[in-house]
C-alpha positions as CSV (number, residue, x, y, z in Angstrom):
1,M,19.6,-25.0,-17.2
2,P,18.0,-28.1,-15.7
3,F,17.4,-29.0,-12.4
4,R,18.5,-32.3,-10.6
5,P,16.9,-33.7,-8.7
6,L,13.5,-32.3,-9.2
7,P,11.8,-31.4,-5.9
8,K,9.8,-34.2,-4.4
9,I,6.7,-32.2,-4.2
10,F,6.7,-31.9,-7.7
11,T,7.6,-35.5,-8.9
12,D,4.9,-36.9,-6.4
13,H,2.4,-34.6,-8.1
14,L,3.6,-35.8,-11.7
15,A,3.0,-39.4,-10.6
16,T,-0.7,-38.6,-9.9
17,L,-1.5,-37.1,-13.5
18,D,-3.4,-38.6,-16.2
19,P,-1.5,-37.7,-19.6
20,R,-5.0,-37.9,-21.4
21,R,-6.9,-35.5,-19.0
22,D,-4.0,-33.5,-17.3
23,P,-2.1,-31.3,-19.5
24,V,1.2,-30.0,-18.5
25,V,2.8,-26.7,-20.1
26,E,6.3,-25.7,-19.7
27,L,6.8,-22.0,-20.0
28,G,10.2,-21.0,-21.8
29,S,10.8,-24.5,-23.0
30,G,14.1,-23.6,-24.6
31,D,16.3,-26.6,-25.6
32,G,14.0,-29.2,-23.8
33,A,16.4,-30.1,-20.9
34,F,13.6,-29.7,-18.5
35,A,11.0,-31.6,-20.4
36,A,13.5,-34.5,-20.6
37,L,13.6,-34.8,-16.8
38,L,9.8,-35.4,-16.8
39,E,10.0,-38.5,-19.1
40,P,10.6,-40.9,-16.4
41,Y,7.4,-40.0,-14.9
42,G,5.4,-40.4,-18.2
43,V,4.7,-36.6,-18.6
44,R,5.5,-34.9,-21.7
45,P,4.9,-31.2,-21.4
46,F,3.7,-28.9,-24.2
47,G,6.5,-26.4,-24.6
48,L,5.8,-22.6,-25.1
49,D,8.8,-20.4,-26.1
50,R,8.7,-17.1,-27.9
51,G,11.5,-17.8,-30.3
52,A,11.5,-20.1,-33.2
53,P,10.5,-23.6,-32.4
54,W,13.3,-25.6,-31.0
55,S,13.7,-29.1,-32.6
56,G,10.8,-31.1,-31.0
57,T,10.6,-29.0,-27.6
58,C,8.3,-26.0,-28.6
59,D,4.8,-26.9,-29.4
60,I,3.4,-23.3,-29.0
61,V,5.1,-20.2,-30.1
62,G,4.1,-17.3,-27.8
63,D,5.3,-15.0,-25.1
64,A,4.9,-16.3,-21.5
65,R,3.8,-13.0,-20.4
66,R,0.7,-13.4,-22.6
67,A,0.4,-17.1,-22.9
68,P,-2.0,-17.8,-25.8
69,L,-3.6,-20.6,-23.6
70,R,-7.2,-20.9,-22.3
71,P,-7.8,-20.3,-18.8
72,G,-8.8,-23.0,-16.4
73,T,-7.6,-25.9,-18.4
74,L,-4.1,-26.9,-17.3
75,A,-3.1,-29.3,-14.5
76,V,0.4,-28.0,-14.2
77,V,2.2,-24.8,-15.5
78,A,5.9,-25.0,-14.9
79,A,8.3,-22.1,-15.1
80,P,11.8,-23.3,-14.8
81,N,14.5,-20.6,-14.7
82,L,12.1,-18.1,-16.4
83,V,10.9,-15.5,-14.0
84,R,14.4,-14.0,-13.5
85,H,14.4,-13.0,-17.0
86,L,11.1,-11.4,-16.9
87,V,11.9,-9.1,-14.0
88,P,13.7,-6.6,-16.2
89,R,10.7,-6.0,-18.2
90,R,8.8,-5.0,-15.1
91,G,5.6,-6.4,-13.9
92,L,6.2,-10.1,-12.9
93,G,3.2,-10.2,-10.3
94,P,0.6,-9.7,-12.9
95,W,2.1,-12.5,-15.3
96,V,2.2,-14.9,-12.5
97,A,-1.3,-14.4,-11.5
98,E,-2.2,-15.0,-15.4
99,W,-0.5,-18.5,-15.3
100,R,-2.3,-19.2,-12.1
101,R,-5.7,-18.3,-14.0
102,L,-4.6,-20.9,-16.7
103,L,-5.0,-23.7,-14.0
104,K,-8.1,-26.0,-13.9
105,P,-9.4,-26.7,-10.5
106,G,-6.8,-28.7,-8.5
107,G,-4.1,-27.6,-10.9
108,R,-0.7,-26.2,-9.8
109,L,1.9,-23.5,-10.8
110,Y,5.5,-24.3,-10.2
111,V,8.4,-21.8,-10.4
112,F,11.9,-23.1,-10.2
113,E,15.1,-20.9,-9.8
114,D,18.6,-21.3,-9.1
115,A,19.5,-19.5,-5.9
116,P,21.9,-16.7,-5.8
117,D,23.5,-17.8,-2.3
118,V,26.8,-19.4,-2.7
119,R,29.0,-21.9,-0.6
120,V,32.0,-22.6,-2.6
121,P,33.9,-20.8,-5.4
122,A,32.5,-23.0,-8.2
123,Q,29.0,-21.6,-7.2
124,R,30.3,-18.1,-6.9
125,H,31.5,-18.5,-10.6
126,F,28.1,-19.8,-11.6
127,R,26.4,-16.7,-9.8
128,D,29.0,-14.2,-11.7
129,V,28.5,-15.7,-15.1
130,Q,24.7,-15.2,-14.6
131,D,25.4,-11.6,-13.5
132,F,27.8,-11.0,-16.5
133,L,25.0,-12.2,-19.0
134,A,22.4,-10.0,-17.5
135,Q,24.8,-7.1,-17.8
136,L,25.1,-7.8,-21.5
137,A,21.3,-7.9,-22.0
138,P,19.9,-5.9,-19.0
139,T,16.3,-5.6,-20.6
140,A,16.1,-9.3,-21.6
141,R,17.3,-11.2,-18.7
142,G,18.2,-10.7,-15.1
143,P,20.8,-12.2,-12.5
144,L,19.8,-15.1,-10.3
145,L,16.6,-14.2,-8.3
146,G,16.3,-15.1,-4.6
147,R,13.2,-16.6,-3.3
148,E,12.3,-13.9,-1.0
149,R,12.7,-11.3,-3.8
150,F,10.4,-13.4,-5.8
151,L,7.7,-13.3,-3.3
152,D,8.1,-9.8,-2.8
153,L,7.6,-9.0,-6.4
154,T,4.5,-11.2,-6.8
155,A,2.7,-10.3,-3.4
156,A,0.4,-7.8,-4.9
157,A,-0.9,-10.3,-7.2
158,V,-0.4,-13.7,-5.5
159,P,-0.5,-13.4,-1.6
160,R,2.6,-14.9,0.1
161,Q,0.1,-17.3,1.9
162,A,-0.9,-18.8,-1.4
163,W,2.6,-20.2,-2.1
164,Q,4.5,-23.3,-0.5
165,T,8.2,-22.9,-0.9
166,G,11.4,-24.9,-0.3
167,Y,15.1,-25.5,-1.4
168,C,16.9,-28.5,-2.8
169,P,20.3,-29.1,-4.1
170,N,20.9,-28.6,-8.0
171,E,23.4,-31.3,-8.8
172,A,23.3,-30.6,-12.7
173,T,26.7,-30.5,-14.4
174,I,28.0,-27.5,-16.5
175,D,30.6,-27.8,-18.9
176,A,33.4,-25.4,-17.6
177,G,35.3,-25.5,-21.0
178,E,32.2,-24.5,-23.0
179,V,31.5,-21.6,-20.5
180,M,35.2,-20.4,-20.8
181,R,35.0,-20.3,-24.6
182,M,31.8,-18.4,-24.4
183,L,33.4,-15.9,-22.2
184,G,36.5,-15.6,-24.0
185,S,34.6,-14.9,-27.2
186,G,33.7,-11.5,-26.1
187,R,35.6,-8.4,-25.6
188,G,37.0,-8.7,-22.0
189,G,40.4,-7.5,-21.5
190,A,43.5,-9.7,-20.4
191,G,43.3,-8.1,-17.1
192,G,39.7,-7.4,-16.9
193,P,36.8,-9.0,-14.6
194,V,35.8,-11.4,-17.6
195,A,39.4,-12.8,-17.7
196,A,39.6,-13.1,-13.8
197,L,36.4,-15.1,-14.1
198,I,37.7,-17.4,-16.9
199,R,40.7,-18.0,-14.8
200,G,38.6,-18.8,-11.8
201,I,36.4,-21.2,-13.6
202,G,39.7,-22.9,-15.1
203,R,40.8,-23.4,-11.4
204,D,37.7,-24.1,-9.4
205,G,35.2,-25.3,-11.9
206,I,31.6,-23.9,-12.3
207,A,28.4,-25.5,-10.6
208,P,25.0,-24.4,-9.5
209,G,24.3,-24.3,-5.8
210,R,20.7,-24.7,-4.4
211,C,17.6,-24.0,-6.3
212,W,14.4,-22.8,-4.9
213,W,10.9,-23.9,-5.9
214,A,7.5,-22.1,-5.3
215,M,4.2,-23.9,-5.7
216,C,0.6,-22.4,-5.7
217,E,-2.6,-24.0,-6.5
218,A,-5.4,-22.8,-8.7
219,E,-7.4,-20.0,-7.0
220,E,-10.7,-21.2,-5.7
221,Q,-13.7,-20.1,-7.6
222,G,-16.9,-18.5,-5.9
C-alpha cells in the first residue's frame, strides 16, 4: 500500500542525497509501489524482502528482523507499512534498534504506517479489511498500528525523544472491486461479517485515512 503524498520531511531529505554515496534501503519492498514514489527524487532504493524476489523490486532476499546488511553504512532505512506485521512476532523494539544501527552518521530511519483512526465509512472499511486479514494470519501480520502504540512498543530500545513524528493524508486509491472479489473468494457466510463488509465497500467505497510517520537519526557514537 503506497503513501501519497509522501511526508515533506522525507522528500526534503531525499532531495539532499547523492545516489553515489548515500544508499537507501526499503525494508519489505513487496511489489515496488513505494520505491516508485521515490523515482521523481532521483532515488532508487535497494529493496529487501524475505520472499522470492519480486520482478525488479527485491535486490536483497532476507528477513527485515535480521537484515543482512552492514551496520553504519546506510543514509536512509525506510520501513513502509512493515512494523505492524512484525508486532505479532514479538519484539519490535530490538529490531527497530537494529535498523537504526544500520545508519551511517547523519543517516535517518523512517517508519510509515496507515493510522487506525477513521473519519468516514470508506476509511472504516479499510481498517476492517486490515483487521480481517490479521485474523486470517494472526502470527504473520497485525491490524493497523497507531503511532502511540508504536512509540510504546519501541520505547525500551529507542527512547521516545529520539523520534520526530507526524501525520499526513494518504490519498492513495484502492480498487474496491478487487478488494470485494478477494473477500468474496473466502468462506464468509451470506449473512456474516465478511458479507456485510463487502456490501459496505460496494456502497461506500474503500479508502485509507491518515498515515503517520516516525523518523529518528543515527545514534551518536562516543
